[in-house]
N, C-alpha and C positions, 0 to 999 in steps of 0.2 A: 603929640608923637604918635604914628602909626604902627601897629604891629605887624610883622612879615607873617604871611600864611606859608606854613611849611607843607612841602609836598610829601605825600605817603610815601612810603619807599615798600615795594613789593619785591619779595622773592622772585628769582628768574623763573620766567613762566606764568607768573599771576599778574594780574592788573585790577585796577577797580571793578570793572565788569565781572570778571571771574569771582573776586571776593562777594559781590552783591548775590550772584547766582547762589553761591555755597550756602550765604546767610539765607536767602529766601527758602533753601531746600528744607534746612533745619527749623525754620521759623514756622513753616506749614506744615511740619512732620507731627503727627500724632503721637501720643505717649505710645501706643501700641507699636507704631512703626518704628519709635526710636528702641523701643525694647528688642524687637525684631533685628533690627540692624545691629544691635550690639550682640546678641545671641549668635549671630551668623559670624560676626568677628571672633568668637570665642572657639568656633568650630574649625578655625583656620589652624594650620599648622604652624603658624608663626605667632610672635607674640610682641608685645611693646613693653618695656620695661625702663625704669630708672636705674641707673648704675653711677657711682662715683666718677668723675671724669678721670681721675687717674687709672681707673680700671678699662677705659674704652680701648685703649690699643690691646690689651689682653683678649678682651671681648672680640674685637675684630679678627684678631688672629685665631681664635678658636673658631671663628665663624669660617674663615678662610681654608683652615684645615678640615672642617666639616664638609665643605662643599667639593672637596678635591677627592 
């Protein structure tokens, strides 16, 4: 019996070529370049954080109020 090969599913706007380019970027990046990239992200006025799913609607509401 042969196994079926499953197709990769990519988010909208992504494909195998784009994934390969992103991977290549990070694989060739030196440690110093990675640190510089991380530090540049910290200088942004935005942040990324994990919140409990049940709080997502409230967080979105706060962001919408802040933007108006």
